[in-house]
C-alpha positions as CSV (number, residue, x, y, z in Angstrom):
1,M,-7.7,-56.1,-184.7
2,N,-4.7,-54.2,-186.9
3,K,-7.0,-51.4,-187.0
4,L,-7.9,-51.0,-183.3
5,S,-3.8,-51.5,-182.5
6,I,-2.9,-48.6,-184.7
7,L,-5.8,-46.4,-183.2
8,F,-4.6,-47.7,-179.9
9,A,-1.2,-46.4,-180.6
10,G,-2.0,-43.4,-181.7
11,L,-3.8,-42.6,-178.7
12,L,-1.0,-43.4,-176.7
13,V,1.4,-41.1,-178.8
14,A,-1.1,-38.4,-178.6
15,L,-1.6,-38.5,-174.4
16,F,2.4,-39.0,-174.4
17,S,3.0,-35.9,-176.7
18,T,0.3,-34.0,-174.7
19,G,1.8,-35.1,-171.2
20,H,5.1,-33.7,-172.5
21,L,4.1,-30.7,-173.7
22,T,1.8,-29.8,-170.3
23,A,5.2,-30.6,-168.3
24,Q,7.4,-28.3,-169.5
25,P,8.0,-25.4,-167.2
26,P,7.1,-21.8,-168.1
27,A,9.8,-20.1,-170.3
28,P,12.0,-18.3,-167.8
29,I,11.8,-14.4,-167.9
30,T,15.3,-11.9,-167.4
31,L,15.1,-8.3,-167.1
32,V,18.6,-7.1,-167.9
33,K,19.1,-3.7,-166.4
34,A,21.9,-0.8,-167.2
35,G,23.1,2.8,-166.7
36,R,22.7,3.0,-170.7
37,L,22.0,1.2,-173.8
38,L,23.2,2.3,-177.4
39,D,21.6,1.4,-180.7
40,P,24.2,1.5,-183.1
41,R,21.8,1.9,-186.0
42,T,20.6,5.3,-184.9
43,G,23.6,6.3,-182.4
44,N,20.8,7.2,-179.8
45,V,21.6,6.2,-176.4
46,L,18.7,5.1,-173.9
47,S,19.3,6.2,-170.2
48,P,18.7,4.4,-168.2
49,A,17.6,0.9,-170.0
50,A,16.3,-2.3,-169.5
51,V,15.7,-5.6,-171.8
52,V,13.2,-8.2,-171.3
53,I,14.5,-11.6,-172.5
54,E,12.4,-14.5,-173.0
55,S,13.2,-18.1,-174.5
56,G,16.7,-16.7,-175.5
57,K,14.9,-13.8,-177.5
58,I,14.6,-10.2,-176.8
59,K,10.9,-9.5,-175.9
60,E,10.8,-5.4,-174.7
61,V,13.3,-2.5,-174.4
62,G,12.6,0.6,-172.8
63,P,13.0,2.6,-169.9
64,P,13.4,0.1,-166.4
65,A,9.7,1.5,-164.7
66,A,7.9,0.8,-168.0
67,V,9.5,-2.4,-169.1
68,Q,9.8,-3.7,-165.4
69,A,5.9,-3.2,-164.8
70,K,5.7,-5.4,-167.8
71,A,7.6,-8.3,-166.8
72,P,6.4,-10.8,-164.6
73,A,7.3,-10.7,-160.2
74,D,9.1,-13.9,-160.4
75,A,11.7,-12.6,-163.2
76,K,15.3,-13.0,-162.8
77,I,16.9,-9.5,-162.5
78,I,20.7,-8.9,-164.0
79,D,21.4,-5.2,-162.6
80,L,24.6,-4.0,-164.6
81,G,24.7,-0.8,-163.0
82,T,25.8,2.3,-164.9
83,A,27.5,0.1,-167.4
84,T,26.7,0.4,-171.4
85,L,24.6,-2.6,-173.3
86,L,25.0,-3.3,-176.6
87,P,24.5,-5.9,-179.1
88,G,26.6,-8.9,-179.3
89,L,29.3,-8.2,-181.4
90,I,30.1,-9.6,-185.0
91,D,33.4,-10.8,-186.6
92,S,32.7,-11.0,-190.0
93,H,36.2,-12.2,-191.2
94,T,37.5,-15.1,-188.9
95,H,39.6,-18.3,-189.2
96,L,38.6,-20.0,-185.7
97,L,40.5,-23.3,-186.9
98,L,43.8,-21.7,-187.4
99,D,46.1,-20.4,-184.8
100,V,49.5,-19.9,-186.8
101,I,52.7,-19.4,-184.9
102,V,55.4,-17.5,-187.2
103,P,58.7,-19.3,-187.9
104,P,62.1,-18.0,-187.4
105,E,63.1,-15.6,-189.3
106,A,65.7,-18.0,-191.4
107,E,62.8,-20.2,-192.3
108,I,60.6,-17.2,-193.1
109,T,62.9,-16.0,-195.8
110,R,63.3,-19.6,-197.7
111,R,59.8,-20.1,-198.9
112,Q,57.3,-18.1,-200.5
113,N,54.7,-16.8,-198.2
114,G,57.1,-17.9,-195.3
115,M,55.2,-16.3,-192.2
116,F,51.8,-18.1,-192.9
117,V,52.6,-21.2,-195.5
118,P,54.6,-23.5,-192.5
119,G,51.6,-22.5,-189.7
120,L,49.0,-23.4,-192.3
121,L,50.5,-26.9,-193.3
122,L,51.1,-27.7,-189.5
123,A,47.2,-27.2,-189.3
124,I,46.4,-29.3,-192.3
125,T,48.6,-32.1,-191.0
126,M,46.6,-32.2,-187.9
127,S,44.0,-34.9,-187.3
128,P,40.2,-33.1,-188.1
129,T,39.4,-34.4,-184.5
130,E,42.1,-32.2,-183.0
131,R,41.5,-29.2,-185.2
132,V,38.1,-29.3,-184.4
133,L,38.9,-29.3,-180.6
134,L,41.1,-26.0,-181.2
135,G,38.5,-24.4,-183.0
136,G,36.3,-24.9,-180.1
137,H,38.9,-23.8,-177.3
138,L,39.3,-20.5,-179.8
139,A,35.6,-20.0,-180.3
140,R,34.9,-19.9,-176.5
141,E,38.0,-17.3,-176.2
142,D,36.0,-15.4,-179.0
143,L,32.5,-15.5,-177.0
144,E,34.3,-14.5,-173.5
145,S,35.1,-10.8,-175.4
146,G,31.9,-10.5,-176.7
147,F,31.7,-12.1,-179.9
148,T,28.2,-13.5,-180.3
149,T,28.4,-14.4,-184.0
150,V,31.4,-15.0,-186.2
151,R,31.6,-15.8,-190.0
152,N,34.5,-18.3,-190.8
153,L,35.7,-17.7,-194.0
154,G,38.1,-21.0,-194.5
155,H,41.5,-22.7,-193.6
156,S,39.0,-25.0,-191.4
157,G,39.8,-28.6,-192.9
158,I,37.0,-30.2,-195.0
159,D,33.9,-29.3,-192.9
160,G,35.7,-28.4,-189.3
161,D,33.8,-25.2,-189.5
162,V,30.2,-27.0,-190.2
163,A,31.3,-29.6,-187.3
164,L,32.0,-26.7,-185.1
165,R,29.0,-24.6,-185.9
166,N,26.7,-27.7,-185.4
167,A,28.2,-28.7,-182.1
168,I,27.5,-24.6,-180.8
169,N,24.0,-24.8,-181.9
170,A,23.6,-28.1,-180.4
171,G,24.8,-26.8,-177.0
172,R,27.9,-29.1,-176.6
173,V,30.4,-26.6,-177.0
174,S,30.4,-23.2,-175.9
175,G,31.2,-20.7,-178.7
176,P,29.6,-17.7,-181.1
177,R,27.0,-18.5,-183.6
178,I,28.9,-19.6,-186.9
179,L,28.3,-19.2,-190.5
180,A,30.6,-21.9,-191.8
181,S,32.2,-21.8,-195.5
182,G,33.8,-24.8,-195.3
183,R,36.8,-25.3,-198.0
184,K,37.6,-21.9,-199.9
185,L,37.6,-22.1,-203.5
186,T,40.9,-21.3,-204.9
187,A,43.1,-21.6,-208.4
188,L,45.9,-24.5,-208.0
189,G,49.4,-23.0,-206.1
190,S,47.3,-19.6,-204.8
191,Y,48.7,-20.4,-201.4
192,I,51.2,-23.0,-201.2
193,Q,53.6,-24.4,-203.8
194,N,55.9,-27.0,-204.8
195,L,55.0,-29.7,-201.9
196,N,56.1,-33.2,-202.6
197,P,54.6,-34.5,-205.6
198,A,53.5,-37.6,-203.8
199,L,51.5,-36.0,-201.2
200,A,50.3,-32.3,-203.2
201,E,47.0,-33.5,-203.8
202,P,46.0,-34.9,-200.4
203,I,47.5,-32.0,-198.7
204,V,45.6,-29.4,-200.9
205,Q,42.4,-31.4,-200.7
206,Q,42.2,-31.0,-197.0
207,E,42.1,-27.2,-197.3
208,F,41.0,-26.4,-200.6
209,L,38.8,-27.1,-203.8
210,E,40.5,-26.0,-206.8
211,I,38.8,-23.9,-209.6
212,T,40.0,-25.4,-213.3
213,S,37.5,-24.7,-215.5
214,P,33.9,-23.0,-215.2
215,D,32.2,-26.6,-215.0
216,A,34.6,-27.3,-212.0
217,A,33.9,-24.6,-210.3
218,R,30.3,-25.1,-209.9
219,Q,30.8,-28.6,-209.1
220,A,33.3,-27.1,-206.2
221,V,30.5,-25.1,-205.0
222,R,27.8,-28.2,-204.9
223,T,31.1,-30.4,-202.9
224,N,30.9,-27.5,-200.6
225,L,27.1,-27.7,-200.3
226,F,27.2,-31.5,-199.3
227,Y,28.9,-30.5,-196.1
228,N,25.9,-28.1,-195.4
229,V,28.0,-25.0,-195.4
230,D,26.3,-21.3,-195.3
231,L,28.1,-19.5,-197.6
232,I,31.0,-19.8,-200.2
233,K,34.3,-18.1,-200.0
234,I,36.7,-17.8,-203.4
235,A,40.2,-16.4,-203.2
236,I,40.9,-14.7,-206.6
237,D,44.7,-13.6,-207.1
238,D,44.2,-12.7,-210.8
239,D,44.7,-16.5,-211.3
240,I,41.3,-17.6,-212.4
241,T,39.4,-16.6,-215.2
242,Q,35.7,-14.6,-215.2
243,A,33.8,-17.4,-216.8
244,E,35.1,-19.5,-213.6
245,A,34.3,-17.1,-210.8
246,T,30.9,-15.9,-212.7
247,A,30.0,-19.6,-212.8
248,I,31.0,-20.0,-208.8
249,V,28.5,-17.4,-207.9
250,D,25.6,-18.0,-210.4
251,E,25.6,-21.4,-209.1
252,A,26.2,-20.5,-205.4
253,H,23.3,-17.8,-205.7
254,R,21.2,-21.1,-207.2
255,Q,21.8,-23.0,-204.3
256,H,20.4,-19.6,-202.2
257,L,24.5,-19.2,-200.5
258,K,25.5,-15.6,-200.5
259,V,29.8,-15.6,-201.9
260,A,32.5,-13.6,-200.5
261,V,35.6,-13.2,-202.6
262,H,39.1,-12.8,-201.1
263,A,40.4,-9.9,-203.5
264,F,43.2,-7.4,-203.2
265,T,43.8,-6.0,-206.5
266,P,41.8,-3.8,-208.8
267,T,41.6,-6.7,-211.5
268,S,40.8,-9.3,-209.1
269,I,38.0,-6.9,-207.3
270,Q,36.7,-5.9,-210.9
271,M,36.6,-9.8,-211.5
272,A,34.5,-9.9,-208.4
273,I,32.3,-7.1,-208.9
274,D,31.5,-8.4,-212.5
275,A,30.6,-11.9,-211.2
276,G,28.2,-10.4,-208.8
277,A,29.7,-11.5,-205.3
278,D,27.9,-10.6,-202.4
279,S,30.9,-9.0,-200.2
280,I,34.6,-8.3,-201.0
281,E,37.1,-9.3,-198.8
282,H,40.4,-7.4,-197.7
283,G,40.1,-5.3,-201.4
284,N,42.7,-3.0,-200.2
285,G,43.9,-2.3,-203.9
286,V,39.7,-1.3,-204.7
287,T,39.3,2.4,-206.8
288,D,37.2,4.9,-206.3
289,E,35.1,4.2,-209.6
290,Q,35.0,0.3,-208.2
291,L,33.7,1.8,-204.9
292,K,30.8,3.7,-206.7
293,V,30.1,0.3,-208.8
294,M,29.8,-1.7,-205.3
295,R,27.9,0.8,-204.0
296,D,25.1,1.0,-206.4
297,K,25.0,-2.6,-206.7
298,G,25.2,-3.5,-202.8
299,I,28.1,-5.1,-202.7
300,F,29.6,-5.1,-199.1
301,L,33.5,-4.2,-198.5
302,D,34.9,-6.4,-195.7
303,L,37.4,-4.3,-194.5
304,T,40.3,-6.3,-192.4
305,P,43.5,-4.6,-191.0
306,T,45.3,-7.3,-190.4
307,F,48.6,-5.4,-190.5
308,Y,47.7,-2.1,-189.6
309,G,48.9,0.1,-186.9
310,G,51.8,-2.0,-186.1
311,R,49.2,-5.4,-184.9
312,F,51.6,-7.7,-187.0
313,T,54.7,-6.2,-185.8
314,R,53.8,-6.8,-181.9
315,I,52.9,-10.6,-183.0
316,L,56.0,-10.8,-184.4
317,E,58.0,-9.1,-181.3
318,G,56.3,-11.9,-179.1
319,E,57.3,-14.9,-181.0
320,I,60.5,-14.6,-182.7
321,V,63.8,-13.0,-182.8
322,M,64.0,-10.4,-185.4
323,S,67.4,-9.2,-187.3
324,P,68.2,-5.6,-187.3
325,A,67.3,-5.9,-191.0
326,M,64.1,-7.4,-190.8
327,R,62.8,-4.8,-188.0
328,S,63.7,-1.9,-190.1
329,E,62.1,-3.4,-193.2
330,Q,58.8,-4.5,-191.0
331,A,58.9,-1.2,-189.5
332,S,58.9,0.8,-192.9
333,S,56.3,-1.6,-194.4
334,S,54.3,-1.0,-191.6
335,E,54.4,2.8,-192.4
336,R,53.7,2.4,-196.0
337,G,50.7,0.2,-195.2
338,R,49.4,2.7,-192.7
339,K,49.3,5.4,-195.4
340,R,47.5,3.4,-198.0
341,Y,45.1,2.2,-195.4
342,D,44.3,5.7,-193.9
343,S,43.4,6.5,-197.9
344,L,41.5,3.3,-198.2
345,V,39.2,4.1,-195.2
346,Q,38.6,7.6,-196.2
347,R,37.6,6.9,-199.4
348,V,35.3,4.2,-197.8
349,L,33.5,6.4,-195.8
350,K,33.2,9.1,-198.5
351,S,31.9,6.9,-201.2
352,G,28.9,5.6,-199.2
353,V,29.5,1.8,-199.9
354,K,28.3,-0.7,-197.4
355,F,31.0,-2.0,-195.2
356,A,31.5,-4.3,-192.0
357,L,34.8,-5.1,-190.4
358,G,36.6,-8.2,-189.5
359,S,39.4,-9.2,-188.1
360,D,40.9,-11.8,-190.4
361,M,42.6,-13.2,-187.1
362,C,44.5,-16.6,-187.8
363,W,47.5,-15.9,-185.7
364,F,48.7,-16.7,-182.3
365,Y,49.1,-13.6,-180.6
366,P,51.7,-14.1,-177.3
367,G,50.0,-12.9,-174.3
368,K,46.3,-12.5,-175.6
369,T,43.4,-15.3,-175.7
370,R,41.7,-15.1,-179.3
371,G,39.1,-13.1,-178.1
372,Q,41.4,-10.2,-176.8
373,A,43.3,-10.2,-180.3
374,T,40.3,-10.4,-182.2
375,A,39.2,-7.3,-180.5
376,N,42.1,-5.5,-180.8
377,V,41.2,-4.5,-184.5
378,F,38.8,-2.0,-183.3
379,S,41.5,0.7,-181.6
380,A,43.6,-0.1,-185.0
381,V,41.1,0.9,-187.3
382,H,40.2,3.8,-185.3
383,E,43.7,4.9,-185.8
384,T,42.6,5.4,-189.4
385,S,40.1,8.6,-188.4
386,M,37.0,6.4,-189.0
387,P,34.5,7.3,-186.0
388,P,33.9,4.9,-183.4
389,L,30.2,4.9,-184.2
390,D,31.5,3.7,-187.5
391,I,33.1,0.9,-186.5
392,I,30.2,-0.1,-183.7
393,R,28.1,-0.2,-187.1
394,A,30.6,-2.2,-188.8
395,I,30.9,-4.8,-186.2
396,T,27.1,-5.2,-185.2
397,T,24.0,-3.8,-188.0
398,N,26.0,-3.5,-190.6
399,A,27.7,-7.0,-190.4
400,A,24.3,-8.5,-189.5
401,E,23.5,-7.1,-193.0
402,L,26.5,-8.5,-194.9
403,L,25.5,-11.9,-193.1
404,G,22.0,-11.7,-194.1
405,W,20.6,-12.1,-190.5
406,Q,19.3,-8.6,-189.9
407,D,16.4,-10.3,-188.7
408,K,18.2,-12.2,-186.1
409,V,21.5,-10.3,-184.7
410,G,23.2,-6.9,-184.7
411,A,20.9,-5.1,-182.4
412,I,18.9,-4.7,-179.2
413,E,15.1,-5.0,-180.6
414,P,12.0,-7.2,-180.2
415,G,12.4,-10.5,-181.8
416,K,16.1,-10.4,-182.1
417,F,18.3,-12.9,-180.3
418,A,19.1,-12.3,-176.8
419,D,22.7,-11.5,-177.5
420,L,24.2,-8.5,-175.6
421,V,27.6,-7.4,-174.3
422,A,28.1,-4.2,-171.7
423,V,31.0,-2.3,-170.9
424,T,31.9,-0.1,-168.2
425,G,32.8,3.2,-170.0
426,D,31.5,5.0,-173.1
427,P,32.5,3.3,-176.5
428,I,32.0,6.0,-178.3
429,A,34.1,8.4,-176.1
430,D,36.8,5.5,-176.1
431,I,36.6,2.8,-178.6
432,S,39.0,0.6,-177.0
433,E,36.3,0.0,-174.3
434,L,35.1,-3.0,-176.4
435,E,38.4,-4.6,-176.1
436,R,37.3,-4.9,-172.0
437,V,33.9,-6.3,-172.7
438,R,32.6,-7.3,-168.7
439,F,29.3,-8.8,-169.7
440,V,28.5,-11.4,-172.2
441,M,24.6,-12.9,-173.2
442,K,24.3,-15.2,-176.0
443,D,20.9,-16.6,-176.2
444,G,19.7,-15.2,-172.8
445,Q,22.1,-16.9,-171.2
446,V,24.9,-15.0,-169.3
447,V,28.6,-16.2,-170.5
448,R,30.2,-14.0,-168.2
449,N,29.7,-11.5,-166.1
450,D,32.1,-9.1,-164.4
451,L,29.7,-6.4,-163.0
452,A,27.4,-6.4,-160.1
453,S,24.6,-8.3,-160.4
454,H,21.3,-10.1,-158.4
């Protein structure tokens, strides 16, 4: 009888499963038509163009007549008119669970790193639930501006970006695909110092995993792995040892995780190179010899022109009243930074090193959504004389390779996720077009469409 019961139960499961499968509706087919389609890898433009999408992935790309002939008669058609199609944009360095409001000038001057620390401390004191909800709001704004994939590099609490990633993947929240790094690995005192000793340790542990030895460094990687992160982020400010940095990278690679290293100075950049990091974030002080070594080793440089071109000054002007002295110093600092960054970008282009472009956006920008503030980086980096096509590659094909997702995103090609954006003009002629994205599709689902469609 037991055997008969088991057999009967098995038959029921089989019948139920078969019925469930046959009851599924056919996969929807969508045909997207546009005046132009830009391939960032080659720089070629297909005009006019059409893309067939099935089950959230790109199935066919080509001239409309040829592509439409292969699509079923009942395919849903989205006609974008004369618009230019591009792959969904990728922000390779963002902080979606941080929205720092700059404090008054008097508060800035009375503490170390006074622009950033007060806002960071306020974020840490949020409940995890409140912080993830903030991240969900900012993620939605990023997606609406065309960012269909982002790499979130720290400042998310213990596992806030992981939780947000999971909610987006499950369809409970609207936002870009997220590669989550969890807590940033750092030496004690790198970001916040001199806290009340009764509260210091719990506050720091909410945001960072401390590096105190090579063994502790390996344990920090494993701790982040427990929360199911996608990569490891280290901050090196000449304050950890080479043995510690190497231990982190070795342990992360052993667990099949990439490592992104925040490094500004030649010393910290060299430490990241010697440790075998996958990408160096910021890297403003990189030397020509280091660029050559990075090129030969395939290490990415993730450019982050956070303060370039008066971007940060405009944030300050919208938030606080600056004294004449502060305004003058800000203008001088901005001009000095402009000259250094112009030189950096030209050296990077000449070196042949692989590079991507991240916004490093974590600031509240008055009058702009998070997505609009993020997209503002394109025009800023163009002021360094970086050609528009290189900028577009840095936020599509190059960024996809940096993430290790070149088989999933970064190009409009069969087999990749159906992540598309469209602008009305030509972003090669005017890169600021990417600040005015009019159509966004992720996974074959329309997120935004300000263009004519039927």
